[in-house]
Every structure is written in C-alpha cells, then in structure tokens.
C-alpha positions in Angstrom: -11.0 -5.7 -26.2 -11.6 -7.5 -22.9 -12.8 -5.9 -19.8 -10.5 -4.2 -17.3 -9.9 -6.8 -14.5 -9.9 -4.9 -11.1 -9.0 -6.1 -7.6 -10.3 -4.0 -4.7 -8.1 -3.9 -1.6 -9.8 -2.0 1.3 -10.2 -3.0 4.9 -13.4 -1.1 5.5 -16.3 -3.2 4.1 -18.6 -0.2 3.5 -15.9 1.7 1.6 -15.1 -1.4 -0.4 -18.7 -2.0 -1.3 -18.9 1.6 -2.4 -15.9 1.2 -4.7 -17.5 -1.9 -6.2 -20.8 -0.1 -6.9 -19.1 2.8 -8.6 -16.9 0.6 -10.8 -19.7 -2.0 -11.6 -21.6 0.8 -13.3 -18.9 0.9 -16.0 -19.4 -1.8 -18.6 -15.7 -2.0 -19.3 -14.8 -3.0 -15.8 -14.9 -6.5 -14.2 -14.3 -6.7 -10.5 -12.4 -10.0 -10.2 -11.9 -9.9 -6.4 -11.9 -7.9 -3.2 -9.9 -8.4 0.0 -9.5 -6.6 3.3 -5.8 -6.8 4.2 -2.4 -6.4 2.5 -1.2 -10.0 2.8 -4.4 -11.3 1.2 -4.0 -8.6 -1.6 -0.6 -10.0 -2.7 -2.0 -13.5 -2.7 -5.1 -12.5 -4.6 -3.2 -10.5 -7.2 -0.9 -13.5 -7.9 -3.9 -15.8 -8.2 -6.3 -13.5 -10.1 -3.8 -11.4 -12.2 -5.9 -8.2 -12.3 -4.9 -5.4 -14.7 -5.5 -2.9 -11.9 -5.4 -3.2 -8.1 -7.1 -0.4 -6.2 -5.2 -0.4 -2.9 -6.0 1.5 0.3 -2.7 2.9 1.7 -3.7 2.1 5.4 -4.2 -1.7 5.3 -3.7 -4.1 8.2 -0.9 -6.7 8.2 0.8 -5.2 5.2 0.3 -1.5 4.3 -0.5 -0.3 0.8 3.0 0.8 0.1 4.4 -2.6 1.0 1.7 -4.3 -1.1 2.7 -2.1 -4.0 6.4 -3.0 -3.5 5.6 -6.7 -3.4 3.3 -6.7 -6.4 6.0 -5.0 -8.5 7.9 -8.3 -8.1 5.1 -10.9 -7.6 2.6 -9.6 -10.2 4.4 -7.0 -12.3 1.5 -6.8 -14.9 -0.8 -5.4 -12.2 -0.9 -1.6 -12.0 -1.5 -0.2 -8.5 -3.8 2.7 -7.8 -3.2 3.9 -4.3 -6.2 5.3 -2.4 -5.5 7.7 0.5 -7.1 10.3 2.6 -4.0 12.4 2.6 -2.1 14.4 -0.1 1.1 14.0 1.9 4.3 14.2 0.0 6.0 11.5 2.0 3.2 9.0 1.3 3.1 9.9 -2.4 6.8 9.7 -2.7 7.0 6.3 -1.0 4.1 5.0 -3.1 5.6 6.1 -6.4 9.0 4.7 -5.5 7.3 1.4 -4.6 5.8 1.2 -8.1 2.3 2.8 -7.8 1.1 4.2 -11.1 -1.6 6.4 -9.6 -2.6 8.1 -6.3 -6.2 9.0 -5.7 -7.6 10.9 -2.7 -10.7 9.4 -1.1 -12.6 12.6 -1.6 -12.4 12.2 -5.3 -15.7 11.8 -7.2 -17.0 8.7 -8.8 -15.8 9.6 -12.3 -12.2 10.2 -11.0 -12.0 6.6 -9.8 -13.2 5.2 -13.2 -10.9 7.6 -15.1 -7.9 6.4 -12.9 -8.7 2.7 -13.5 -9.0 3.2 -17.3 -5.8 5.3 -17.4 -3.7 2.7 -15.5 -5.1 -0.1 -17.6 -4.0 1.7 -20.7 -0.5 2.0 -19.4 -0.8 5.6 -18.1 -1.0 7.2 -14.6 -3.5 9.2 -12.7 -3.2 11.6 -9.8 -5.7 13.7 -7.8 -5.3 17.4 -8.5 -3.7 18.0 -5.1 -1.2 15.3 -5.7 -0.4 16.6 -9.2 0.4 20.0 -7.6 2.9 18.3 -5.3 4.5 16.7 -8.4 4.6 19.9 -10.3 6.0 21.9 -7.4 8.9 19.4 -7.2 8.3 18.4 -3.6 8.6 14.7 -4.5 12.2 15.1 -5.7 13.5 16.3 -2.4 13.7 12.9 -0.6 14.3 13.0 3.1 15.3 11.2 6.2 12.1 9.1 6.3 13.0 7.5 3.0 16.6 6.9 4.0 15.5 5.3 7.3 12.9 3.0 5.6 15.4 2.2 2.8 17.8 0.8 5.4 15.2 -1.8 6.4 14.7 -5.1 4.5 11.3 -6.1 3.3 10.9 -8.6 6.1 11.9 -6.0 8.7 9.3 -3.6 7.4 6.7 -6.3 7.7 7.8 -7.1 11.2 7.7 -3.4 12.1 4.1 -3.0 10.9 2.9 -6.1 12.8 4.6 -5.0 16.0 3.1 -1.5 15.6 -0.3 -3.1 15.2 0.1 -4.5 18.7 1.0 -8.1 17.8 3.3 -10.1 20.1 6.4 -11.8 18.8 4.5 -15.1 18.7 1.7 -13.6 16.7 4.1 -12.0 14.3 5.8 -15.3 13.9 2.5 -17.0 13.1 1.5 -14.3 10.6 4.7 -14.6 8.7 5.2 -18.3 9.2 8.6 -17.9 10.7 10.2 -18.8 14.1 9.7 -16.6 17.1 13.4 -16.4 17.5 13.6 -15.0 13.9 11.1 -12.3 14.9 13.2 -11.5 17.9 16.2 -11.2 15.7 14.4 -8.9 13.3 13.1 -6.8 16.2 16.7 -6.4 17.5 18.0 -5.4 14.1 15.2 -2.9 13.6 15.9 -1.2 16.9 19.6 -1.0 16.1 19.1 0.4 12.6 16.5 3.0 13.6 18.1 3.8 17.1 14.9 2.8 18.8 14.8 1.5 22.4 11.5 -0.2 23.1 8.2 -1.2 21.5 6.6 2.2 22.2 9.4 3.9 20.2 8.8 1.4 17.3 5.0 2.2 17.3 5.7 6.0 17.3 8.1 5.6 14.4 5.7 3.5 12.4 2.9 6.0 12.9 5.2 9.0 12.0 6.4 7.3 8.8 2.9 6.2 7.7 3.6 2.5 8.1 0.5 2.3 10.2 -2.3 4.9 10.6 
C-alpha cells in the first residue's frame, strides 16, 4: 500500500512545523504540501490530491469550514480533518455539515493526530473525546439560528463576508476574488439585507459570533 498523502493547512508557521514533525515520524505518512491560508488550501488540494487535509478552522481569506465545503466539490477524494482550539457545538456542527470527517482539538497529543489521519485515510472518522461527547449527547442535532442564517448565504457571499470581517476594503476583496468592485458592493448589499445588518461593524460582529473569523 502507498503512503498516506497529507496536506497541512495552518496559518501559524510554528504550529504547522510542529504538525509536520509529528507526522513525519510515521513511516506511513507523506507530507505532500503545506499552506497558510484557505484559498491556497483549495488550490493545493486540487493540484496535489492528498488523501487527507489537516485544516485549521481559523484560516485567513477562507476559513476552515469554507475550505471543507469547497473541497467536497473540488477534491472529493480528500478527507478533511478539522483542527480547532474549541469543542464548540456550532463549530463542530458546521464542520460536519460542510463535509469534514474528523474534528481534533489542538490540545490533543501526538498520537491522536496520527490516529486521526490514519482513520480518515481508511474511510473512517475521528473526533477528540470532548467532541465525541457532544455527538453522543445529541447537541449536534439541534441545529439553530446560526446555521439557518449562514445557510441563507451563497458561497460567494460567505467569502465576501469573511474578507470584509478581516478588514479588507471593497477594492481589496475584489482583487482577492478576481471580481469587479461593483460586484463586491452588490454582495455586501445582499449580505446586509439577508442578515439584517446595517454597517461594516455589524458584519464584523456577526462574523466573529458565528465563527467565520476568530
């Protein structure tokens, strides 16, 4: 059998290097690439076709949940393992609905990371104990307003929302997404109407509250 092809997606270089060191100790793992933002992650996954992508949930430009959602379409053979500091039911629920196969907390030990990668490569799933408890207790089946609000947005609108919440101007958003500034202004207008938000500050607060940015 061939090695497990892994893509590392983490914006903090020190953390990413730590993940690489852990996984490189396993002879069955081959790190095929590493990137530091969500948009680069989607491009890299399409190009490198990893079996498993280890994805930080709080990425710039495109957060881990949006990366997962896009990979489900662009690179469906790649299984996504979400890395997060928080065992938050809203984050977990959104991640799973986007298509993630595992959710690992950053306080997990080295062996948990390797076990998770191996499990996902074999077609299974892997969750940190605290996340498993949420699943067992049924919290993830309750849904909620956050999911309904986000579900009302298109994929492009979610991208625009994240970039605006990161402090980018309409022109900068347009450049990042390779679209016209007028199109960004249109998306901004629709976002505010759908979410009943009235200014940029409202949009930033909403994005933080819903975990779109951290």
